[in-house]
N, C-alpha and C positions, 0 to 999 in steps of 0.2 A: 188349272184352278189356282186361285190366289191363296196364299198363306199369309195371314195377317197376325200381328201381335198387338193386343190391346195395351196401350201405354198406361191405362188406368189400373187394371188388375193383373197385367203381365201374362195373361193366358194367350197362347198361340193356337190358332185353329184355321180351318178351311173357311173360305168365304161364305159358306152356307150357315156358319155360326154368327155371321154379321149381316148387317143390312146397309146397303149403299144409300147415301143421302144426297148425292149430287156434288157439284163443284164446291170446293172450299175457298175461303178468303174472298167472298163476294161482299161488296159494300151494300149494306141494307139501308134503306131510307125510311124514315118514320113519317108520321102524320105531317101534312103540309108539303110533301114532296111534289114536284111537278110531274107531268105525264112522261117526259123524257127520262127522268130518273127512275120512275116506276117501270117503264118499258125496259130500260137497261138492266134493272135488277131481275125482272121476270124472264126476259127472253134473250139477252145478250150473253151467251155462255161461250166459253172457249172451245169445248169439245175437241180438244187437241189430239192429234195423232202423235204419240210420243209421250213425253213426261207430262203428268197431270197430277193435280192436287185435289183430293176428294174428301168428303165427310163420310164417316162410317159410324154405325152404332153397334155395340156389342149386344145384340139381341138375346142370345142364349147364354149370357154371362152377367156382367155387372150392369148392363143397360146404359152405359155412358157413351157419349159421342166423342169421337176423336178424328184426327185428320191422318190421311195416308198419302204418301208420295209414291206414284207408280208409273210404269210405262204402259200405255194402252196397246202398244203393238206386241210387246214381248211378255207382258204380265209380270215383269220384274218389279218387286216392291223394294223401294229404296229406304223406307222407314215409316214409322208411325209416330205421332206426337199429339200432345194435348190440343183439344179444340179451343182452348182459351188463349190461343196465341194469334198475333196479328200477321205473322209471316213464318215460313218454314224455318226450323233451326239451322244454324250454320253447318253443323255436321251433316245434315241431310243434303243441303245444297252442295256441299263439297263432294259428297259421295256421288251425286248426280253429275257434277262437272267432271269428275274423274272418269265416269263411264260414258258420258255424252258431252264431249267438249263443244262449247258454243251453244248450248241449250239456252232457251229463255222461255219464260211463262209469265205473262202479265208483266209486272215490274220486278219479278224475282229472277235472278240469274247468278 
């Protein structure tokens, strides 16, 4: 079971207190986007085996969205951070690199 800490209110709880919202850091396209951009946004997901960045919502708490960095094979959580960021914080990327040398995910490494 995942143990997550909401960075908004500081509450730590089991994954049942939260709701997964899919992959984080996806570029969203607005009106006027072409079919390829829309297809990429809707269907081209990483679904990585290993380190993955996801959106989560604190359902049974403050109700706010945040991002989590975790390993999909070991369920190890490297950290959580605000959903209002364009990339994972350096300290989380450093923590992942220390545990998983040579990892990469999208443009982050």
